[in-house]
C-alpha positions as a Markdown table, in Angstrom:
| # | Residue | x | y | z |
|---|---|---|---|---|
| 1 | Met | 80.1 | -66.7 | 142.6 |
| 2 | Asp | 80.1 | -70.6 | 144.4 |
| 3 | Ser | 80.2 | -70.8 | 148.2 |
| 4 | Arg | 84.0 | -71.0 | 148.0 |
| 5 | Ala | 84.0 | -67.7 | 146.2 |
| 6 | Ala | 81.5 | -66.3 | 148.2 |
| 7 | Val | 84.1 | -67.1 | 151.1 |
| 8 | Ala | 86.7 | -65.8 | 149.8 |
| 9 | Thr | 84.8 | -62.7 | 149.2 |
| 10 | Ala | 83.6 | -62.3 | 152.5 |
| 11 | Glu | 87.4 | -62.7 | 154.2 |
| 12 | Ala | 88.4 | -60.2 | 151.5 |
| 13 | Leu | 85.7 | -57.3 | 152.9 |
| 14 | Ser | 86.9 | -58.5 | 155.7 |
| 15 | Val | 90.7 | -57.8 | 155.5 |
| 16 | Ser | 89.5 | -54.7 | 153.6 |
| 17 | Phe | 87.7 | -52.7 | 156.3 |
| 18 | Ala | 90.5 | -53.7 | 158.9 |
| 19 | Glu | 93.2 | -52.1 | 156.6 |
| 20 | Leu | 90.8 | -49.0 | 156.0 |
| 21 | Ala | 89.7 | -48.8 | 159.9 |
| 22 | Ala | 93.6 | -49.0 | 160.7 |
| 23 | Val | 94.9 | -46.3 | 158.2 |
| 24 | Leu | 91.7 | -43.7 | 159.5 |
| 25 | Arg | 92.8 | -44.7 | 163.2 |
| 26 | Gly | 96.1 | -43.0 | 162.1 |
| 27 | Gly | 94.7 | -39.4 | 162.3 |
| 28 | Pro | 96.4 | -36.4 | 161.7 |
| 29 | Glu | 99.8 | -38.5 | 163.3 |
| 30 | Ala | 99.9 | -40.3 | 159.8 |
| 31 | Ala | 100.7 | -37.7 | 157.5 |
| 32 | Gly | 103.9 | -37.5 | 158.5 |
| 33 | Phe | 106.0 | -34.2 | 159.2 |
| 34 | Gly | 107.3 | -33.6 | 156.0 |
| 35 | Asp | 104.3 | -32.9 | 154.1 |
| 36 | Ala | 104.0 | -29.6 | 153.5 |
| 37 | Asp | 100.1 | -29.6 | 154.3 |
| 38 | Pro | 99.5 | -32.2 | 156.8 |
| 39 | Leu | 95.9 | -30.8 | 157.0 |
| 40 | Arg | 95.1 | -31.2 | 153.8 |
| 41 | Arg | 96.6 | -34.4 | 153.3 |
| 42 | Val | 94.6 | -36.0 | 156.3 |
| 43 | Ala | 91.3 | -34.4 | 154.4 |
| 44 | Asp | 92.2 | -36.1 | 151.4 |
| 45 | Asp | 92.9 | -39.3 | 153.3 |
| 46 | Phe | 89.2 | -38.9 | 155.0 |
| 47 | Leu | 87.8 | -38.3 | 151.3 |
| 48 | Asp | 89.6 | -41.3 | 150.0 |
| 49 | Gly | 88.3 | -43.9 | 152.9 |
| 50 | Leu | 84.5 | -42.6 | 152.6 |
| 51 | Ala | 85.0 | -43.4 | 148.4 |
| 52 | Glu | 86.7 | -46.6 | 149.4 |
| 53 | Ile | 84.3 | -47.4 | 152.2 |
| 54 | Ser | 81.3 | -46.8 | 149.8 |
| 55 | Arg | 82.8 | -49.5 | 147.2 |
| 56 | Leu | 83.1 | -51.8 | 150.1 |
| 57 | Asp | 79.2 | -51.4 | 151.2 |
| 58 | Ala | 78.4 | -52.4 | 147.4 |
| 59 | Lys | 80.5 | -55.4 | 147.4 |
| 60 | Ser | 78.9 | -56.1 | 151.0 |
| 61 | Ala | 75.6 | -55.9 | 149.4 |
| 62 | Ala | 76.4 | -58.0 | 146.3 |
| 63 | Leu | 77.4 | -60.8 | 149.0 |
| 64 | Lys | 73.9 | -60.5 | 150.7 |
| 65 | Val | 72.0 | -60.9 | 147.6 |
| 66 | Trp | 74.1 | -63.8 | 146.5 |
| 67 | Leu | 73.5 | -65.3 | 150.3 |
| 68 | Ala | 69.5 | -64.6 | 149.9 |
| 69 | Ala | 69.2 | -66.3 | 146.7 |
| 70 | Gly | 71.4 | -69.2 | 147.5 |
| 71 | Tyr | 69.0 | -69.7 | 151.1 |
| 72 | Ser | 66.1 | -69.6 | 148.9 |
| 73 | Ala | 67.1 | -71.7 | 146.0 |
| 74 | Ala | 68.0 | -74.4 | 149.0 |
| 75 | Ala | 65.4 | -73.9 | 151.2 |
| 76 | Glu | 62.8 | -74.8 | 148.0 |
| 77 | Ala | 65.4 | -78.0 | 147.1 |
| 78 | Leu | 64.8 | -78.7 | 151.1 |
| 79 | Ala | 61.0 | -78.4 | 150.7 |
| 80 | Gly | 60.4 | -80.4 | 147.6 |
| 81 | Pro | 57.6 | -79.7 | 145.1 |
| 82 | Ala | 54.2 | -78.1 | 146.7 |
| 83 | Glu | 51.4 | -79.8 | 146.8 |
| 84 | Ser | 49.3 | -77.4 | 146.1 |
| 85 | Pro | 49.3 | -73.5 | 145.9 |
| 86 | Gln | 48.7 | -73.0 | 149.6 |
| 87 | Asp | 51.6 | -74.7 | 150.6 |
| 88 | His | 53.7 | -73.2 | 147.7 |
| 89 | Gly | 52.4 | -69.8 | 149.9 |
| 90 | Gly | 53.2 | -71.4 | 153.0 |
| 91 | Gln | 56.9 | -72.2 | 151.7 |
| 92 | Glu | 57.3 | -68.7 | 150.7 |
| 93 | Met | 56.3 | -67.4 | 153.8 |
| 94 | Ala | 58.5 | -69.7 | 155.6 |
| 95 | Val | 61.6 | -68.3 | 153.9 |
| 96 | Val | 60.8 | -64.8 | 154.3 |
| 97 | Ala | 60.2 | -65.4 | 157.8 |
| 98 | Glu | 63.6 | -67.1 | 158.0 |
| 99 | Val | 65.5 | -64.3 | 156.7 |
| 100 | Ala | 63.3 | -61.5 | 158.1 |
| 101 | Cys | 64.5 | -63.1 | 161.6 |
| 102 | Val | 68.4 | -63.9 | 160.4 |
| 103 | Leu | 68.3 | -59.7 | 159.6 |
| 104 | Thr | 66.5 | -58.4 | 162.0 |
| 105 | Val | 64.0 | -56.8 | 159.7 |
| 106 | Ser | 60.7 | -56.9 | 158.6 |
| 107 | Asp | 58.7 | -59.4 | 157.0 |
| 108 | Arg | 58.0 | -56.9 | 154.1 |
| 109 | Ala | 61.7 | -55.8 | 154.0 |
| 110 | Ala | 62.8 | -59.4 | 153.9 |
| 111 | Ser | 60.7 | -60.4 | 150.8 |
| 112 | Ala | 61.8 | -57.1 | 149.3 |
| 113 | Leu | 65.5 | -58.1 | 149.4 |
| 114 | Leu | 64.6 | -62.0 | 148.1 |
| 115 | Ala | 63.2 | -60.6 | 145.0 |
| 116 | Glu | 65.8 | -58.6 | 144.3 |
| 117 | Ala | 68.1 | -61.0 | 144.9 |
| 118 | His | 66.5 | -63.4 | 142.6 |
| 119 | Ala | 66.0 | -60.7 | 140.3 |
| 120 | Leu | 69.3 | -59.6 | 140.0 |
| 121 | Thr | 71.2 | -63.2 | 139.8 |
| 122 | Thr | 68.9 | -64.7 | 137.2 |
| 123 | Ala | 67.9 | -61.4 | 134.9 |
| 124 | Leu | 70.4 | -58.8 | 135.4 |
| 125 | Pro | 74.1 | -60.2 | 135.6 |
| 126 | Leu | 75.5 | -56.6 | 134.2 |
| 127 | Thr | 74.2 | -54.8 | 137.1 |
| 128 | Phe | 74.7 | -57.9 | 139.6 |
| 129 | Ser | 78.5 | -57.8 | 138.1 |
| 130 | Ala | 78.4 | -53.8 | 138.6 |
| 131 | Leu | 77.5 | -54.2 | 142.2 |
| 132 | Gln | 80.1 | -56.7 | 143.1 |
| 133 | Ala | 82.9 | -54.7 | 141.4 |
| 134 | Gly | 81.8 | -52.2 | 143.5 |
| 135 | Val | 81.3 | -49.9 | 140.4 |
| 136 | Ile | 77.1 | -49.1 | 141.1 |
| 137 | Ser | 76.0 | -48.7 | 145.0 |
| 138 | Trp | 73.1 | -50.9 | 146.3 |
| 139 | Gln | 70.7 | -48.4 | 145.5 |
| 140 | His | 71.3 | -48.1 | 141.8 |
| 141 | Ala | 71.0 | -52.0 | 141.4 |
| 142 | Arg | 67.6 | -51.9 | 143.6 |
| 143 | Ile | 66.4 | -49.0 | 141.0 |
| 144 | Met | 67.5 | -51.2 | 138.2 |
| 145 | Val | 65.2 | -54.2 | 139.6 |
| 146 | Asp | 62.5 | -51.9 | 139.9 |
| 147 | Glu | 62.7 | -50.4 | 136.5 |
| 148 | Thr | 63.1 | -53.9 | 135.0 |
| 149 | Val | 59.9 | -54.7 | 136.3 |
| 150 | Asn | 57.3 | -55.7 | 133.5 |
| 151 | Leu | 60.1 | -56.0 | 130.7 |
| 152 | Asp | 60.4 | -59.3 | 128.9 |
| 153 | Pro | 64.3 | -60.3 | 129.1 |
| 154 | Ala | 65.1 | -58.5 | 125.8 |
| 155 | Gly | 63.9 | -55.0 | 127.3 |
| 156 | Ser | 65.5 | -55.7 | 130.4 |
| 157 | Gln | 69.2 | -56.6 | 128.8 |
| 158 | Ala | 68.7 | -53.6 | 126.6 |
| 159 | Leu | 68.1 | -51.3 | 129.6 |
| 160 | Glu | 71.0 | -52.3 | 131.6 |
| 161 | Gly | 73.6 | -52.5 | 128.3 |
| 162 | His | 72.0 | -48.9 | 128.1 |
| 163 | Phe | 73.6 | -47.8 | 131.1 |
| 164 | Leu | 76.5 | -50.6 | 132.5 |
| 165 | Asp | 77.8 | -52.0 | 128.6 |
| 166 | Pro | 80.5 | -49.1 | 127.3 |
| 167 | Asp | 80.1 | -51.9 | 124.0 |
| 168 | Val | 76.6 | -51.7 | 123.3 |
| 169 | Ala | 75.5 | -49.8 | 120.2 |
| 170 | Asn | 74.1 | -46.6 | 122.0 |
| 171 | Pro | 75.7 | -46.1 | 125.4 |
| 172 | Ala | 74.2 | -43.6 | 128.1 |
| 173 | Arg | 75.8 | -40.1 | 127.6 |
| 174 | Gly | 77.4 | -38.2 | 130.6 |
| 175 | Cys | 78.3 | -39.6 | 134.0 |
| 176 | Pro | 78.6 | -43.8 | 134.6 |
| 177 | Ala | 75.7 | -45.0 | 135.9 |
| 178 | Gly | 77.3 | -45.7 | 139.4 |
| 179 | Glu | 78.5 | -41.8 | 139.5 |
| 180 | Leu | 74.7 | -40.2 | 139.2 |
| 181 | Ala | 72.9 | -39.8 | 142.6 |
| 182 | Pro | 70.9 | -42.5 | 142.4 |
| 183 | Gly | 67.5 | -40.3 | 142.3 |
| 184 | Arg | 69.3 | -39.1 | 139.1 |
| 185 | Phe | 69.8 | -42.2 | 137.9 |
| 186 | Arg | 66.2 | -43.5 | 138.6 |
| 187 | His | 65.1 | -40.5 | 136.2 |
| 188 | Lys | 67.2 | -41.4 | 133.3 |
| 189 | Ala | 66.7 | -45.1 | 133.3 |
| 190 | Arg | 63.2 | -44.2 | 133.7 |
| 191 | Thr | 63.4 | -42.1 | 130.6 |
| 192 | Trp | 64.6 | -44.7 | 128.4 |
| 193 | Arg | 62.5 | -47.2 | 129.9 |
| 194 | Glu | 59.8 | -45.2 | 128.8 |
| 195 | Arg | 61.2 | -44.2 | 125.5 |
| 196 | His | 61.7 | -48.6 | 124.2 |
| 197 | His | 59.1 | -49.8 | 126.4 |
| 198 | Pro | 57.4 | -52.7 | 124.3 |
| 199 | Val | 54.2 | -51.4 | 124.9 |
| 200 | Ser | 53.4 | -47.9 | 123.8 |
| 201 | Ile | 53.0 | -45.3 | 126.6 |
| 202 | Glu | 49.7 | -44.5 | 124.7 |
| 203 | Lys | 48.4 | -47.7 | 125.6 |
| 204 | Arg | 50.3 | -47.5 | 129.1 |
| 205 | His | 48.9 | -43.9 | 130.1 |
| 206 | Ala | 45.3 | -45.1 | 129.1 |
| 207 | Arg | 45.6 | -47.9 | 131.8 |
| 208 | Ser | 47.1 | -46.0 | 134.6 |
| 209 | Ala | 45.1 | -43.0 | 133.9 |
| 210 | Ala | 42.3 | -44.9 | 134.9 |
| 211 | Asp | 43.8 | -45.2 | 138.5 |
| 212 | Arg | 44.0 | -41.4 | 139.5 |
| 213 | Arg | 43.3 | -40.8 | 142.6 |
| 214 | Val | 43.7 | -38.5 | 145.7 |
| 215 | Glu | 45.1 | -40.2 | 148.9 |
| 216 | Tyr | 45.2 | -39.2 | 152.7 |
| 217 | Ala | 47.4 | -40.1 | 155.2 |
| 218 | Pro | 47.6 | -38.8 | 158.3 |
| 219 | Asp | 50.8 | -37.6 | 160.0 |
| 220 | Arg | 52.2 | -37.2 | 163.6 |
| 221 | Asp | 52.1 | -33.4 | 165.0 |
| 222 | Gly | 48.4 | -33.0 | 163.8 |
| 223 | Met | 50.0 | -32.7 | 160.2 |
| 224 | Ala | 48.7 | -35.0 | 157.5 |
| 225 | Trp | 49.9 | -36.1 | 153.6 |
| 226 | Leu | 47.6 | -35.0 | 150.8 |
| 227 | Ser | 48.8 | -36.2 | 147.6 |
| 228 | Ala | 47.3 | -36.8 | 143.8 |
| 229 | Tyr | 48.1 | -39.2 | 141.1 |
| 230 | Leu | 47.2 | -37.2 | 137.8 |
| 231 | Pro | 47.8 | -37.0 | 134.5 |
| 232 | Ala | 51.4 | -35.6 | 134.3 |
| 233 | Asp | 50.1 | -32.6 | 131.7 |
| 234 | Gln | 47.8 | -31.9 | 134.9 |
| 235 | Ala | 50.3 | -32.4 | 137.8 |
| 236 | Ala | 53.2 | -30.4 | 136.1 |
| 237 | Gly | 50.7 | -27.5 | 136.0 |
| 238 | Ile | 49.6 | -27.7 | 138.9 |
| 239 | Trp | 52.5 | -27.7 | 140.4 |
| 240 | Asp | 54.5 | -24.7 | 138.3 |
| 241 | Arg | 50.9 | -22.5 | 138.6 |
| 242 | Thr | 51.7 | -23.3 | 142.5 |
| 243 | Thr | 55.3 | -22.2 | 142.8 |
| 244 | Thr | 54.9 | -19.3 | 140.6 |
| 245 | Ala | 52.3 | -18.0 | 142.9 |
| 246 | Ala | 54.1 | -18.6 | 145.9 |
| 247 | Arg | 56.8 | -16.8 | 144.5 |
| 248 | Ala | 54.8 | -13.9 | 143.9 |
| 249 | Leu | 53.9 | -13.5 | 147.5 |
| 250 | Gln | 57.8 | -13.0 | 148.7 |
| 251 | Gly | 59.0 | -10.0 | 149.9 |
| 252 | Pro | 60.7 | -8.1 | 152.5 |
| 253 | His | 57.6 | -8.3 | 154.6 |
| 254 | Glu | 56.8 | -12.0 | 154.1 |
| 255 | Gly | 58.2 | -14.3 | 156.5 |
| 256 | Arg | 57.1 | -17.7 | 155.0 |
| 257 | Thr | 59.2 | -20.1 | 153.4 |
| 258 | Leu | 58.5 | -20.7 | 149.5 |
| 259 | Ser | 57.2 | -24.4 | 151.1 |
| 260 | Gln | 54.8 | -22.9 | 153.1 |
| 261 | Leu | 53.6 | -20.6 | 150.6 |
| 262 | Arg | 53.1 | -23.3 | 148.5 |
| 263 | Ala | 51.0 | -25.3 | 150.9 |
| 264 | Asp | 49.3 | -22.0 | 152.0 |
| 265 | Thr | 48.1 | -21.0 | 148.5 |
| 266 | Val | 46.6 | -24.6 | 147.7 |
| 267 | Ala | 45.0 | -24.9 | 151.3 |
| 268 | Thr | 43.3 | -21.5 | 150.2 |
| 269 | Trp | 42.7 | -22.7 | 146.4 |
| 270 | Leu | 40.8 | -25.9 | 147.8 |
| 271 | Leu | 38.9 | -24.9 | 150.4 |
| 272 | Thr | 37.7 | -21.4 | 149.0 |
| 273 | Asp | 34.8 | -21.5 | 147.2 |
| 274 | Thr | 35.6 | -19.0 | 144.2 |
| 275 | Ser | 33.1 | -20.8 | 141.8 |
| 276 | Ala | 30.6 | -19.6 | 143.9 |
| 277 | Ser | 31.4 | -16.5 | 145.0 |
| 278 | Ala | 32.6 | -14.9 | 141.8 |
| 279 | Gly | 29.7 | -13.0 | 140.7 |
| 280 | Ala | 28.6 | -12.2 | 144.0 |
| 281 | Gly | 29.1 | -8.7 | 144.3 |
| 282 | Thr | 29.8 | -5.7 | 142.2 |
| 283 | Gly | 32.7 | -3.2 | 142.5 |
| 284 | Asp | 35.3 | -3.4 | 145.1 |
| 285 | Glu | 33.7 | -6.6 | 146.8 |
| 286 | Gly | 33.3 | -8.4 | 143.2 |
| 287 | Arg | 36.6 | -7.6 | 142.5 |
| 288 | Glu | 37.9 | -9.4 | 145.6 |
| 289 | Asn | 35.9 | -12.5 | 145.4 |
| 290 | Ser | 36.6 | -13.1 | 141.6 |
| 291 | Gly | 40.4 | -14.4 | 142.1 |
| 292 | Ser | 40.0 | -17.1 | 139.8 |
| 293 | Ala | 39.0 | -15.4 | 136.9 |
| 294 | Thr | 41.4 | -12.1 | 137.2 |
| 295 | Gly | 44.5 | -14.2 | 138.2 |
| 296 | Glu | 44.5 | -12.4 | 141.5 |
| 297 | Thr | 43.9 | -14.1 | 145.2 |
| 298 | Ser | 42.0 | -11.8 | 147.8 |
| 299 | His | 43.3 | -11.8 | 151.6 |
| 300 | Gln | 41.2 | -14.6 | 153.0 |
| 301 | Glu | 41.1 | -16.5 | 155.9 |
| 302 | Thr | 39.8 | -20.5 | 155.4 |
| 303 | Gly | 40.4 | -23.2 | 158.0 |
| 304 | Gly | 42.3 | -21.0 | 160.2 |
| 305 | Ile | 45.1 | -20.2 | 157.0 |
| 306 | Ala | 45.7 | -17.0 | 156.3 |
| 307 | Val | 46.9 | -15.9 | 152.7 |
| 308 | Ser | 48.1 | -12.7 | 151.7 |
| 309 | Gly | 46.6 | -10.3 | 149.3 |
| 310 | Gly | 47.0 | -9.8 | 146.1 |
| 311 | Val | 48.2 | -13.5 | 144.8 |
| 312 | Pro | 48.3 | -13.8 | 141.2 |
| 313 | Ser | 48.0 | -16.8 | 139.2 |
| 314 | Pro | 49.8 | -16.6 | 136.3 |
| 315 | Arg | 50.3 | -18.9 | 134.2 |
| 316 | Ala | 52.9 | -21.8 | 134.3 |
| 317 | Gln | 56.0 | -21.9 | 131.9 |
| 318 | Val | 56.8 | -25.6 | 130.9 |
| 319 | Leu | 58.8 | -26.8 | 128.1 |
| 320 | Ile | 57.8 | -29.6 | 126.0 |
| 321 | Thr | 60.2 | -31.1 | 124.0 |
| 322 | Val | 58.5 | -33.1 | 121.0 |
| 323 | Pro | 59.7 | -35.0 | 118.3 |
| 324 | Val | 59.0 | -33.4 | 115.2 |
| 325 | Phe | 57.1 | -36.8 | 113.7 |
| 326 | Ala | 55.4 | -37.4 | 117.1 |
| 327 | Leu | 53.9 | -34.2 | 117.1 |
| 328 | Leu | 52.7 | -34.5 | 113.3 |
| 329 | Gly | 51.2 | -38.4 | 114.7 |
| 330 | Leu | 53.5 | -40.5 | 112.4 |
| 331 | Thr | 55.2 | -41.8 | 115.3 |
| 332 | Asp | 54.3 | -42.8 | 119.0 |
| 333 | Glu | 57.3 | -41.9 | 120.6 |
| 334 | Pro | 56.9 | -39.8 | 123.7 |
| 335 | Ala | 57.3 | -36.3 | 124.3 |
| 336 | Met | 59.3 | -34.6 | 127.3 |
| 337 | Leu | 57.4 | -32.7 | 129.7 |
| 338 | Asp | 60.2 | -30.4 | 131.6 |
| 339 | Gly | 60.3 | -31.2 | 135.3 |
| 340 | Tyr | 58.6 | -34.8 | 134.6 |
| 341 | Gly | 59.8 | -36.9 | 131.9 |
| 342 | Pro | 58.2 | -38.9 | 129.0 |
| 343 | Ile | 54.5 | -37.9 | 128.5 |
| 344 | Pro | 52.3 | -39.5 | 125.6 |
| 345 | Pro | 52.6 | -37.7 | 122.4 |
| 346 | Ser | 48.9 | -37.1 | 122.4 |
| 347 | Met | 49.2 | -35.3 | 125.4 |
| 348 | Ala | 52.0 | -33.1 | 123.7 |
| 349 | Arg | 49.7 | -32.6 | 120.5 |
| 350 | Gln | 46.4 | -31.6 | 122.5 |
| 351 | Leu | 48.5 | -29.1 | 124.5 |
| 352 | Ala | 49.8 | -28.2 | 121.1 |
| 353 | Ala | 46.5 | -27.8 | 119.8 |
| 354 | Glu | 45.1 | -26.0 | 122.2 |
| 355 | Gly | 47.4 | -23.1 | 122.1 |
| 356 | Ala | 48.1 | -23.4 | 125.7 |
| 357 | Glu | 49.8 | -20.2 | 126.5 |
| 358 | Ser | 51.5 | -22.0 | 129.8 |
| 359 | Phe | 53.8 | -24.6 | 127.6 |
| 360 | Arg | 56.7 | -23.9 | 125.4 |
| 361 | Arg | 57.2 | -26.2 | 122.6 |
| 362 | Val | 60.9 | -27.3 | 121.8 |
| 363 | Leu | 61.1 | -29.2 | 118.4 |
| 364 | Ile | 64.1 | -31.6 | 118.2 |
| 365 | Asp | 66.7 | -32.5 | 115.5 |
| 366 | Pro | 65.2 | -36.1 | 113.6 |
| 367 | Arg | 68.9 | -36.9 | 113.2 |
| 368 | Asp | 70.3 | -36.9 | 116.5 |
| 369 | Gly | 67.4 | -36.0 | 118.7 |
| 370 | Ala | 69.3 | -32.5 | 119.8 |
| 371 | Pro | 67.4 | -29.8 | 120.4 |
| 372 | Leu | 66.5 | -27.3 | 117.2 |
| 373 | Glu | 64.2 | -23.8 | 118.5 |
| 374 | Ile | 62.0 | -23.2 | 121.4 |
| 375 | Gly | 58.6 | -21.6 | 120.3 |
| 376 | Arg | 58.8 | -18.6 | 118.2 |
| 377 | Thr | 56.6 | -17.3 | 120.8 |
| 378 | Ser | 59.1 | -16.3 | 123.5 |
| 379 | Tyr | 62.0 | -15.2 | 120.8 |
| 380 | Arg | 63.0 | -12.3 | 122.7 |
| 381 | Leu | 66.8 | -12.8 | 123.3 |
| 382 | Thr | 67.0 | -13.4 | 127.4 |
| 383 | Lys | 64.2 | -15.3 | 127.4 |
| 384 | Ala | 65.0 | -17.5 | 124.5 |
| 385 | Gln | 68.7 | -18.3 | 126.6 |
| 386 | Arg | 67.2 | -18.7 | 129.9 |
| 387 | Gln | 64.8 | -21.4 | 128.2 |
| 388 | Trp | 67.5 | -22.6 | 126.3 |
| 389 | Leu | 69.8 | -23.0 | 129.4 |
| 390 | Arg | 67.0 | -24.9 | 131.1 |
| 391 | Leu | 66.4 | -27.1 | 128.2 |
| 392 | Arg | 70.2 | -28.1 | 128.1 |
| 393 | Asp | 70.3 | -28.7 | 131.9 |
| 394 | Gly | 67.2 | -29.5 | 132.6 |
| 395 | Lys | 67.9 | -28.8 | 136.4 |
| 396 | Cys | 70.4 | -27.7 | 138.4 |
| 397 | Pro | 73.6 | -28.7 | 137.1 |
| 398 | Phe | 75.6 | -29.6 | 140.4 |
| 399 | Pro | 75.7 | -33.3 | 140.8 |
| 400 | Gly | 72.8 | -34.9 | 142.4 |
| 401 | Cys | 70.6 | -31.9 | 142.9 |
| 402 | Ser | 67.1 | -32.3 | 141.4 |
| 403 | Asn | 66.0 | -28.7 | 141.7 |
| 404 | Gln | 63.6 | -27.9 | 138.9 |
| 405 | Ser | 63.1 | -24.3 | 139.8 |
| 406 | Leu | 61.7 | -22.5 | 137.1 |
| 407 | Asp | 63.8 | -19.1 | 138.2 |
| 408 | Asn | 67.1 | -21.0 | 138.9 |
| 409 | Glu | 70.0 | -18.1 | 138.6 |
| 410 | Ala | 71.9 | -18.1 | 135.3 |
| 411 | Asp | 75.6 | -17.4 | 136.2 |
| 412 | His | 78.8 | -16.7 | 133.9 |
| 413 | Leu | 81.1 | -19.6 | 134.3 |
| 414 | Leu | 84.0 | -17.0 | 133.3 |
| 415 | Ala | 83.3 | -13.7 | 134.8 |
| 416 | Trp | 82.1 | -11.0 | 132.8 |
| 417 | Ala | 84.6 | -9.0 | 134.4 |
| 418 | His | 87.1 | -11.5 | 133.5 |
| 419 | Gly | 86.3 | -11.7 | 129.8 |
| 420 | Gly | 83.5 | -14.0 | 129.5 |
| 421 | Ser | 80.9 | -13.3 | 127.1 |
| 422 | Thr | 77.1 | -14.4 | 127.4 |
| 423 | Gly | 77.1 | -16.9 | 125.3 |
| 424 | Ile | 75.4 | -19.9 | 126.0 |
| 425 | Ser | 78.5 | -22.1 | 126.5 |
| 426 | Asn | 79.4 | -19.9 | 129.1 |
| 427 | Leu | 76.3 | -19.8 | 131.1 |
| 428 | Gly | 75.3 | -21.9 | 134.4 |
| 429 | Gln | 72.0 | -22.2 | 135.8 |
| 430 | Pro | 72.6 | -23.5 | 139.4 |
| 431 | Cys | 69.6 | -23.1 | 142.3 |
| 432 | His | 70.1 | -20.3 | 144.9 |
| 433 | Lys | 71.9 | -22.8 | 147.3 |
| 434 | His | 74.5 | -24.0 | 144.8 |
| 435 | His | 74.9 | -20.5 | 143.0 |
| 436 | Arg | 75.8 | -19.3 | 146.3 |
| 437 | Leu | 78.5 | -22.5 | 146.9 |
| 438 | Arg | 80.1 | -21.4 | 144.1 |
| 439 | His | 80.4 | -17.6 | 145.0 |
| 440 | Thr | 81.2 | -18.2 | 149.1 |
| 441 | Thr | 83.4 | -21.4 | 148.9 |
| 442 | Ala | 86.0 | -23.0 | 146.9 |
| 443 | Trp | 84.0 | -24.9 | 144.5 |
| 444 | Lys | 83.7 | -23.7 | 141.5 |
| 445 | Pro | 82.4 | -24.7 | 137.9 |
| 446 | Ser | 83.7 | -26.4 | 135.0 |
| 447 | Ser | 83.8 | -25.8 | 131.5 |
| 448 | Ala | 79.8 | -26.1 | 129.2 |
| 449 | Thr | 78.8 | -26.4 | 126.0 |
| 450 | Lys | 75.8 | -25.3 | 123.8 |
| 451 | Asn | 74.5 | -28.9 | 124.6 |
| 452 | Glu | 76.4 | -30.1 | 127.5 |
| 453 | Pro | 76.0 | -28.5 | 131.2 |
| 454 | Pro | 79.0 | -27.9 | 133.3 |
| 455 | Gly | 80.7 | -29.7 | 135.7 |
| 456 | Trp | 82.3 | -29.4 | 139.1 |
| 457 | Ile | 85.5 | -28.7 | 140.6 |
| 458 | Ser | 85.5 | -29.1 | 144.5 |
| 459 | Pro | 88.1 | -27.6 | 146.8 |
| 460 | Thr | 90.0 | -30.7 | 147.1 |
| 461 | Gly | 90.6 | -30.6 | 143.1 |
| 462 | Arg | 88.2 | -33.5 | 142.4 |
| 463 | His | 86.1 | -32.7 | 139.1 |
| 464 | Tyr | 82.4 | -34.2 | 139.4 |
| 465 | Pro | 80.8 | -34.1 | 135.6 |
| 466 | Ser | 77.6 | -32.9 | 135.4 |
| 467 | Glu | 75.0 | -34.9 | 134.5 |
| 468 | His | 74.0 | -34.8 | 130.5 |
| 469 | Pro | 70.9 | -34.7 | 129.0 |
| 470 | Asp | 70.4 | -38.6 | 127.4 |
| 471 | Trp | 69.0 | -37.2 | 124.2 |
| 472 | Glu | 68.6 | -40.0 | 121.2 |
| 473 | Pro | 67.7 | -39.7 | 117.6 |
| 474 | Pro | 63.8 | -40.4 | 117.0 |
| 475 | Arg | 62.3 | -42.6 | 115.0 |
| 476 | Trp | 61.5 | -42.6 | 112.0 |
| 477 | Pro | 58.2 | -43.3 | 110.6 |
| 478 | Pro | 58.5 | -46.1 | 108.3 |
| 479 | Gln | 57.6 | -44.0 | 105.2 |
| 480 | Leu | 60.2 | -41.8 | 105.9 |
| 481 | Ser | 62.9 | -44.3 | 106.9 |
| 482 | Gly | 64.4 | -44.2 | 103.1 |
| 483 | Gln | 65.2 | -40.5 | 102.9 |
| 484 | Trp | 67.9 | -41.1 | 106.2 |
| 485 | Ser | 70.6 | -41.2 | 103.7 |
| 486 | Ala | 69.3 | -37.9 | 102.1 |
| 487 | Leu | 70.3 | -35.6 | 105.0 |
| 488 | Ala | 73.3 | -34.4 | 105.8 |
| 489 | Pro | 74.5 | -34.7 | 109.5 |
| 490 | Arg | 74.7 | -31.5 | 111.5 |
| 491 | Ala | 78.1 | -29.1 | 111.5 |
| 492 | Asp | 78.4 | -28.7 | 114.7 |
């Protein structure tokens, strides 16, 4: 894009905004008296307007990126070569300050914009083109910049191509990148990056584990944030155990929300010295003080926090999807931890070797990456079906929803009363909110398959596809790669 093209783009955006505003100002009268359902027409027009304004926002963001990158390059040329590192730093600060003042933002925000603009205009041409065309949003473009940090040019191009080039050998499955909610796109982009990073996940995890820490940040209204940066298996186990314990407290006489119960449960666990009191007494007293050993927590008040009695600490049920060869130690590709994402294969092997009852191992087909089976210890029909749904959907299948709840509600797509079966291809697993949406509004799920979750159809008739699992064939160890042709393709 040169300066004349930028001016033309700005003028076109101005005209587009003006035309859209004129249409929307027409209001209900614009539908006309001959329309059979003028109110429906008006509602559709507003939805179409929202979609159009989103595309215009993306094009406007692309223009801002181009202008920021252009100004940075021009300012650098005007300043000339820096005579010292200090001079170079001073020139960069001056550019950042200028952009911050023009946009009325902080220096930090301006610096981030300039860095993102440089990456998009020099290293990520497919992302920049998609932003210019309004195919992806500014949030999607920023995520692509984030996930390509520290990748070499080939790695950045491969990640871009997977999501934005339909002609690559292995394009992303399911929704186009721009139709995924930004948070879901980040999850998929990060998963792909972890699988294909030139440095093995084992080495990167070992470096990152050295940075594990707990952080404390005061907040307003007498509150504060407490967070922990931990290895993924530990964090996932803590989260699922906390959720399960909190759900066990729910009942008709419990007024606290699930979030409040989680917080109270964690606070009680951390502030109560169960180890010191576990063997302090006998009889009822001893049993009350041994919650960590029995899986139950007695009624206690610690620091003003009251938690009801009988809080069990049941084992979590976390699925780990493990490539067969990684489980055998023949490859170093990552396993997938349900609700988190890629983890080092050594972590998965350790969990499997220790026979952790909290985890359910899922083997995947070495030919195409699809799930083969769920661990034999959980093959009772109802559990196997529910866990297969968790594996297929990964979360609530409603577009953009990231609810990973262990007890999302299984739902017949075609009602049992209307002839629907209880097979996987006729089941969805929406969260409580979207299950209620389906049964109390005109939102309806579309069809599903054994390996693909259902999409959704809105009351206006628009179809919104669900996010599909982005499986890919695992890497074969060199000593077995020659045997690929001996395996017949799956007959699905």
